[in-house]
N, CA, C and O atoms as CSV, one atom per row, in Angstrom:
chain,resi,resn,atom,element,x,y,z
A,1,MET,N,N,20.078,203.525,111.596
A,1,MET,CA,C,19.145,204.608,111.368
A,1,MET,C,C,19.464,205.238,110.020
A,1,MET,O,O,20.626,205.402,109.648
A,2,ARG,N,N,18.421,205.580,109.309
A,2,ARG,CA,C,18.528,206.221,107.987
A,2,ARG,C,C,17.961,207.638,108.077
A,2,ARG,O,O,17.101,207.920,108.911
A,3,VAL,N,N,18.447,208.515,107.220
A,3,VAL,CA,C,17.922,209.878,107.143
A,3,VAL,C,C,17.319,210.067,105.762
A,3,VAL,O,O,17.981,209.869,104.743
A,4,ILE,N,N,16.059,210.451,105.746
A,4,ILE,CA,C,15.333,210.691,104.506
A,4,ILE,C,C,14.961,212.166,104.472
A,4,ILE,O,O,14.482,212.721,105.461
A,5,GLN,N,N,15.188,212.795,103.320
A,5,GLN,CA,C,14.810,214.195,103.163
A,5,GLN,C,C,13.556,214.273,102.300
A,5,GLN,O,O,13.460,213.635,101.251
A,6,ALA,N,N,12.612,215.059,102.760
A,6,ALA,CA,C,11.398,215.345,101.994
A,6,ALA,C,C,11.189,216.852,102.023
A,6,ALA,O,O,11.673,217.540,102.922
A,7,SER,N,N,10.474,217.350,101.043
A,7,SER,CA,C,10.194,218.785,100.980
A,7,SER,C,C,8.697,219.031,101.002
A,7,SER,O,O,7.917,218.285,100.410
A,8,LEU,N,N,8.321,220.073,101.686
A,8,LEU,CA,C,6.951,220.554,101.671
A,8,LEU,C,C,6.966,221.913,100.983
A,8,LEU,O,O,7.646,222.837,101.428
A,9,HIS,N,N,6.215,222.023,99.900
A,9,HIS,CA,C,6.153,223.272,99.145
A,9,HIS,C,C,4.912,224.043,99.543
A,9,HIS,O,O,3.832,223.470,99.693
A,10,ARG,N,N,5.072,225.347,99.714
A,10,ARG,CA,C,3.958,226.213,100.090
A,10,ARG,C,C,3.022,226.417,98.924
A,10,ARG,O,O,3.452,226.532,97.776
A,11,THR,N,N,1.738,226.460,99.225
A,11,THR,CA,C,0.728,226.857,98.256
A,11,THR,C,C,-0.064,227.989,98.904
A,11,THR,O,O,-0.913,227.693,99.745
A,12,PRO,N,N,0.144,229.226,98.586
A,12,PRO,CA,C,0.938,229.772,97.491
A,12,PRO,C,C,2.436,229.705,97.777
A,12,PRO,O,O,2.854,229.571,98.928
A,13,PRO,N,N,3.253,229.801,96.693
A,13,PRO,CA,C,4.711,229.684,96.851
A,13,PRO,C,C,5.272,230.723,97.822
A,13,PRO,O,O,4.741,231.823,97.972
A,14,GLY,N,N,6.343,230.338,98.459
A,14,GLY,CA,C,7.034,231.251,99.362
A,14,GLY,C,C,7.431,230.553,100.642
A,14,GLY,O,O,7.097,229.388,100.854
A,15,PRO,N,N,8.141,231.262,101.493
A,15,PRO,CA,C,8.587,230.683,102.757
A,15,PRO,C,C,7.416,230.368,103.686
A,15,PRO,O,O,6.348,230.975,103.601
A,16,ALA,N,N,7.643,229.422,104.554
A,16,ALA,CA,C,6.627,229.053,105.550
A,16,ALA,C,C,6.472,230.177,106.572
A,16,ALA,O,O,7.460,230.787,106.980
A,17,PRO,N,N,5.247,230.450,106.981
A,17,PRO,CA,C,5.048,231.468,108.026
A,17,PRO,C,C,5.744,231.063,109.329
A,17,PRO,O,O,5.937,229.879,109.605
A,18,ARG,N,N,6.102,232.032,110.090
A,18,ARG,CA,C,6.746,231.797,111.389
A,18,ARG,C,C,5.866,230.878,112.241
A,18,ARG,O,O,4.649,231.049,112.301
A,19,GLY,N,N,6.493,229.913,112.891
A,19,GLY,CA,C,5.766,228.988,113.749
A,19,GLY,C,C,5.238,227.748,113.047
A,19,GLY,O,O,4.697,226.851,113.693
A,20,THR,N,N,5.391,227.692,111.727
A,20,THR,CA,C,4.869,226.553,110.983
A,20,THR,C,C,5.703,225.292,111.190
A,20,THR,O,O,5.146,224.196,111.253
A,21,ALA,N,N,7.019,225.422,111.296
A,21,ALA,CA,C,7.885,224.241,111.439
A,21,ALA,C,C,7.487,223.389,112.649
A,21,ALA,O,O,7.349,222.176,112.495
A,22,PRO,N,N,7.296,223.963,113.849
A,22,PRO,CA,C,6.868,223.129,114.978
A,22,PRO,C,C,5.482,222.520,114.779
A,22,PRO,O,O,5.226,221.403,115.227
A,23,LEU,N,N,4.596,223.240,114.118
A,23,LEU,CA,C,3.258,222.734,113.847
A,23,LEU,C,C,3.323,221.491,112.951
A,23,LEU,O,O,2.682,220.481,113.240
A,24,ILE,N,N,4.092,221.568,111.872
A,24,ILE,CA,C,4.232,220.429,110.951
A,24,ILE,C,C,4.929,219.272,111.658
A,24,ILE,O,O,4.547,218.116,111.480
A,25,HIS,N,N,5.941,219.574,112.452
A,25,HIS,CA,C,6.637,218.554,113.248
A,25,HIS,C,C,5.625,217.759,114.078
A,25,HIS,O,O,5.619,216.529,114.043
A,26,ASP,N,N,4.776,218.461,114.818
A,26,ASP,CA,C,3.791,217.804,115.671
A,26,ASP,C,C,2.733,217.069,114.857
A,26,ASP,O,O,2.281,215.995,115.251
A,27,LEU,N,N,2.341,217.637,113.735
A,27,LEU,CA,C,1.346,217.011,112.879
A,27,LEU,C,C,1.845,215.663,112.356
A,27,LEU,O,O,1.096,214.686,112.341
A,28,ILE,N,N,3.098,215.611,111.931
A,28,ILE,CA,C,3.651,214.344,111.433
A,28,ILE,C,C,3.724,213.321,112.566
A,28,ILE,O,O,3.382,212.155,112.369
A,29,TRP,N,N,4.164,213.746,113.740
A,29,TRP,CA,C,4.196,212.818,114.879
A,29,TRP,C,C,2.798,212.296,115.200
A,29,TRP,O,O,2.645,211.129,115.563
A,30,ALA,N,N,1.788,213.134,115.072
A,30,ALA,CA,C,0.419,212.722,115.378
A,30,ALA,C,C,-0.074,211.628,114.433
A,30,ALA,O,O,-0.978,210.870,114.783
A,31,HIS,N,N,0.512,211.541,113.243
A,31,HIS,CA,C,0.105,210.532,112.259
A,31,HIS,C,C,1.058,209.342,112.189
A,31,HIS,O,O,0.805,208.388,111.452
A,32,ALA,N,N,2.147,209.390,112.945
A,32,ALA,CA,C,3.136,208.309,112.913
A,32,ALA,C,C,2.671,207.116,113.730
A,32,ALA,O,O,2.007,207.265,114.756
A,33,THR,N,N,3.034,205.925,113.256
A,33,THR,CA,C,2.780,204.690,114.000
A,33,THR,C,C,4.131,204.026,114.276
A,33,THR,O,O,5.143,204.411,113.692
A,34,LEU,N,N,4.146,203.054,115.143
A,34,LEU,CA,C,5.393,202.322,115.418
A,34,LEU,C,C,5.959,201.694,114.153
A,34,LEU,O,O,7.176,201.655,113.972
A,35,ALA,N,N,5.093,201.205,113.283
A,35,ALA,CA,C,5.544,200.558,112.043
A,35,ALA,C,C,6.301,201.518,111.124
A,35,ALA,O,O,7.086,201.074,110.286
A,36,ASP,N,N,6.077,202.826,111.269
A,36,ASP,CA,C,6.792,203.801,110.427
A,36,ASP,C,C,8.270,203.877,110.776
A,36,ASP,O,O,9.082,204.248,109.928
A,37,GLY,N,N,8.631,203.536,111.993
A,37,GLY,CA,C,10.035,203.562,112.406
A,37,GLY,C,C,10.606,204.954,112.580
A,37,GLY,O,O,11.825,205.119,112.616
A,38,LEU,N,N,9.753,205.956,112.687
A,38,LEU,CA,C,10.226,207.336,112.820
A,38,LEU,C,C,10.879,207.544,114.183
A,38,LEU,O,O,10.308,207.192,115.216
A,39,GLU,N,N,12.070,208.115,114.176
A,39,GLU,CA,C,12.803,208.397,115.415
A,39,GLU,C,C,12.861,209.897,115.726
A,39,GLU,O,O,12.643,210.303,116.867
A,40,HIS,N,N,13.152,210.714,114.719
A,40,HIS,CA,C,13.294,212.165,114.892
A,40,HIS,C,C,12.828,212.857,113.623
A,40,HIS,O,O,12.836,212.272,112.540
A,41,ILE,N,N,12.424,214.109,113.772
A,41,ILE,CA,C,12.081,214.967,112.637
A,41,ILE,C,C,12.791,216.295,112.838
A,41,ILE,O,O,12.750,216.870,113.926
A,42,ARG,N,N,13.438,216.776,111.799
A,42,ARG,CA,C,14.059,218.100,111.838
A,42,ARG,C,C,13.513,218.913,110.664
A,42,ARG,O,O,13.992,218.757,109.541
A,43,PRO,N,N,12.529,219.771,110.896
A,43,PRO,CA,C,12.037,220.642,109.824
A,43,PRO,C,C,12.943,221.870,109.693
A,43,PRO,O,O,13.398,222.428,110.692
A,44,ARG,N,N,13.193,222.273,108.473
A,44,ARG,CA,C,14.015,223.455,108.204
A,44,ARG,C,C,13.298,224.350,107.201
A,44,ARG,O,O,13.007,223.919,106.084
A,45,PRO,N,N,13.008,225.594,107.587
A,45,PRO,CA,C,12.379,226.520,106.638
A,45,PRO,C,C,13.288,226.771,105.434
A,45,PRO,O,O,14.509,226.851,105.564
A,46,THR,N,N,12.671,226.891,104.277
A,46,THR,CA,C,13.392,227.211,103.041
A,46,THR,C,C,12.600,228.290,102.303
A,46,THR,O,O,11.526,228.697,102.747
A,47,GLU,N,N,13.130,228.738,101.195
A,47,GLU,CA,C,12.423,229.760,100.424
A,47,GLU,C,C,11.171,229.212,99.750
A,47,GLU,O,O,10.306,229.989,99.346
A,48,HIS,N,N,11.054,227.891,99.618
A,48,HIS,CA,C,9.880,227.286,98.983
A,48,HIS,C,C,8.884,226.708,99.988
A,48,HIS,O,O,7.764,226.360,99.612
A,49,GLY,N,N,9.272,226.601,101.252
A,49,GLY,CA,C,8.391,226.018,102.268
A,49,GLY,C,C,9.195,225.439,103.418
A,49,GLY,O,O,9.761,226.178,104.224
A,50,LEU,N,N,9.243,224.097,103.493
A,50,LEU,CA,C,10.002,223.413,104.540
A,50,LEU,C,C,10.701,222.193,103.962
A,50,LEU,O,O,10.142,221.485,103.124
A,51,ASP,N,N,11.907,221.955,104.408
A,51,ASP,CA,C,12.563,220.671,104.171
A,51,ASP,C,C,12.442,219.875,105.458
A,51,ASP,O,O,12.607,220.417,106.550
A,52,LEU,N,N,12.154,218.593,105.325
A,52,LEU,CA,C,12.058,217.703,106.470
A,52,LEU,C,C,13.192,216.698,106.418
A,52,LEU,O,O,13.427,216.079,105.380
A,53,PHE,N,N,13.886,216.531,107.507
A,53,PHE,CA,C,14.883,215.484,107.639
A,53,PHE,C,C,14.287,214.479,108.617
A,53,PHE,O,O,14.126,214.761,109.804
A,54,LEU,N,N,13.965,213.309,108.095
A,54,LEU,CA,C,13.253,212.281,108.847
A,54,LEU,C,C,14.238,211.167,109.192
A,54,LEU,O,O,14.789,210.523,108.299
A,55,PHE,N,N,14.452,210.949,110.453
A,55,PHE,CA,C,15.376,209.912,110.926
A,55,PHE,C,C,14.549,208.665,111.205
A,55,PHE,O,O,13.622,208.685,112.014
A,56,VAL,N,N,14.903,207.569,110.515
A,56,VAL,CA,C,14.046,206.398,110.451
A,56,VAL,C,C,14.801,205.118,110.791
A,56,VAL,O,O,15.935,204.923,110.352
A,57,ARG,N,N,14.169,204.248,111.575
A,57,ARG,CA,C,14.675,202.887,111.766
A,57,ARG,C,C,14.214,202.066,110.579
A,57,ARG,O,O,13.015,201.909,110.348
A,58,ALA,N,N,15.175,201.542,109.825
A,58,ALA,CA,C,14.836,200.723,108.654
A,58,ALA,C,C,16.034,199.859,108.300
A,58,ALA,O,O,17.177,200.179,108.627
A,59,HIS,N,N,15.739,198.741,107.616
A,59,HIS,CA,C,16.795,197.801,107.225
A,59,HIS,C,C,17.571,198.262,106.000
A,59,HIS,O,O,18.700,197.826,105.777
A,60,SER,N,N,16.971,199.141,105.209
A,60,SER,CA,C,17.642,199.623,104.003
A,60,SER,C,C,17.147,201.028,103.676
A,60,SER,O,O,16.147,201.493,104.222
A,61,ASP,N,N,17.866,201.694,102.776
A,61,ASP,CA,C,17.419,203.017,102.336
A,61,ASP,C,C,16.068,202.923,101.644
A,61,ASP,O,O,15.199,203.773,101.843
A,62,ALA,N,N,15.894,201.886,100.828
A,62,ALA,CA,C,14.630,201.721,100.089
A,62,ALA,C,C,13.455,201.566,101.056
A,62,ALA,O,O,12.402,202.170,100.849
A,63,SER,N,N,13.624,200.762,102.110
A,63,SER,CA,C,12.506,200.610,103.042
A,63,SER,C,C,12.280,201.886,103.839
A,63,SER,O,O,11.138,202.201,104.171
A,64,ALA,N,N,13.329,202.622,104.154
A,64,ALA,CA,C,13.157,203.895,104.863
A,64,ALA,C,C,12.354,204.878,104.009
A,64,ALA,O,O,11.459,205.558,104.509
A,65,VAL,N,N,12.682,204.943,102.724
A,65,VAL,CA,C,11.941,205.838,101.819
A,65,VAL,C,C,10.482,205.417,101.759
A,65,VAL,O,O,9.592,206.264,101.840
A,66,GLN,N,N,10.223,204.124,101.619
A,66,GLN,CA,C,8.836,203.648,101.534
A,66,GLN,C,C,8.064,203.924,102.822
A,66,GLN,O,O,6.900,204.321,102.770
A,67,GLN,N,N,8.695,203.720,103.968
A,67,GLN,CA,C,8.050,203.994,105.245
A,67,GLN,C,C,7.661,205.461,105.353
A,67,GLN,O,O,6.572,205.779,105.830
A,68,MET,N,N,8.548,206.364,104.909
A,68,MET,CA,C,8.261,207.796,105.008
A,68,MET,C,C,7.229,208.220,103.969
A,68,MET,O,O,6.427,209.115,104.236
A,69,ARG,N,N,7.230,207.600,102.794
A,69,ARG,CA,C,6.175,207.891,101.816
A,69,ARG,C,C,4.809,207.522,102.382
A,69,ARG,O,O,3.836,208.256,102.212
A,70,THR,N,N,4.749,206.384,103.052
A,70,THR,CA,C,3.496,205.930,103.662
A,70,THR,C,C,3.046,206.906,104.744
A,70,THR,O,O,1.875,207.282,104.794
A,71,LEU,N,N,3.961,207.310,105.598
A,71,LEU,CA,C,3.627,208.253,106.666
A,71,LEU,C,C,3.173,209.595,106.096
A,71,LEU,O,O,2.154,210.136,106.525
A,72,LEU,N,N,3.920,210.134,105.136
A,72,LEU,CA,C,3.564,211.438,104.578
A,72,LEU,C,C,2.254,211.374,103.808
A,72,LEU,O,O,1.510,212.354,103.782
A,73,ALA,N,N,1.959,210.243,103.182
A,73,ALA,CA,C,0.664,210.088,102.506
A,73,ALA,C,C,-0.467,210.095,103.529
A,73,ALA,O,O,-1.531,210.660,103.278
A,74,ARG,N,N,-0.239,209.477,104.666
A,74,ARG,CA,C,-1.239,209.444,105.738
A,74,ARG,C,C,-1.496,210.852,106.273
A,74,ARG,O,O,-2.622,211.179,106.648
A,75,ALA,N,N,-0.462,211.677,106.309
A,75,ALA,CA,C,-0.571,213.037,106.855
A,75,ALA,C,C,-0.845,214.084,105.778
A,75,ALA,O,O,-0.894,215.277,106.077
A,76,ASP,N,N,-1.022,213.657,104.540
A,76,ASP,CA,C,-1.140,214.587,103.414
A,76,ASP,C,C,-2.302,215.576,103.557
A,76,ASP,O,O,-2.119,216.771,103.322
A,77,THR,N,N,-3.469,215.109,103.932
A,77,THR,CA,C,-4.627,216.009,104.022
A,77,THR,C,C,-4.433,217.098,105.071
A,77,THR,O,O,-4.684,218.267,104.776
A,78,PRO,N,N,-3.991,216.756,106.300
A,78,PRO,CA,C,-3.756,217.837,107.265
A,78,PRO,C,C,-2.594,218.751,106.866
A,78,PRO,O,O,-2.626,219.949,107.150
A,79,ILE,N,N,-1.575,218.197,106.213
A,79,ILE,CA,C,-0.471,219.033,105.729
A,79,ILE,C,C,-1.006,220.033,104.708
A,79,ILE,O,O,-0.656,221.213,104.748
A,80,ALA,N,N,-1.849,219.565,103.798
A,80,ALA,CA,C,-2.442,220.438,102.779
A,80,ALA,C,C,-3.327,221.513,103.417
A,80,ALA,O,O,-3.397,222.636,102.918
A,81,ALA,N,N,-3.996,221.172,104.510
A,81,ALA,CA,C,-4.856,222.150,105.198
A,81,ALA,C,C,-4.045,223.311,105.762
A,81,ALA,O,O,-4.590,224.380,106.036
A,82,HIS,N,N,-2.734,223.096,105.935
A,82,HIS,CA,C,-1.860,224.169,106.428
A,82,HIS,C,C,-1.071,224.827,105.296
A,82,HIS,O,O,-0.110,225.553,105.548
A,83,GLY,N,N,-1.479,224.573,104.044
A,83,GLY,CA,C,-0.916,225.286,102.909
A,83,GLY,C,C,0.345,224.680,102.303
A,83,GLY,O,O,1.174,225.403,101.752
A,84,PHE,N,N,0.498,223.348,102.401
A,84,PHE,CA,C,1.688,222.694,101.857
A,84,PHE,C,C,1.304,221.509,100.969
A,84,PHE,O,O,0.273,220.869,101.175
A,85,THR,N,N,2.152,221.233,99.984
A,85,THR,CA,C,2.077,219.981,99.247
A,85,THR,C,C,3.358,219.226,99.516
A,85,THR,O,O,4.423,219.821,99.677
A,86,VAL,N,N,3.247,217.909,99.566
A,86,VAL,CA,C,4.395,217.051,99.871
A,86,VAL,C,C,5.093,216.684,98.571
A,86,VAL,O,O,4.463,216.185,97.638
A,87,ALA,N,N,6.397,216.932,98.513
A,87,ALA,CA,C,7.230,216.436,97.416
A,87,ALA,C,C,7.812,215.115,97.910
A,87,ALA,O,O,8.560,215.087,98.887
A,88,ALA,N,N,7.469,214.029,97.237
A,88,ALA,CA,C,7.855,212.683,97.699
A,88,ALA,C,C,9.359,212.585,97.925
A,88,ALA,O,O,10.159,213.135,97.168
A,89,PRO,N,N,9.725,211.860,98.999
A,89,PRO,CA,C,11.165,211.651,99.249
A,89,PRO,C,C,11.768,210.742,98.197
A,89,PRO,O,O,12.964,210.453,98.243
């Protein structure tokens, strides 16, 4: 298992509103497929938005990063609808 960190930045800048971390957690799961290899998500509020720690089944770090880029790109529009932009892992 690999751990990939990604950041979601708030638009407008600032910390994520209370309750946003579980919402984003569920949103990412809703867009995940078996091919993504996602095992766990740990969102952590930060002063800029949220950091995501994505636990991934992958053969290498490079493939884990690519799998998570694909997943986050798939979820980009709904993430943006909740006031975040994805900083690529």
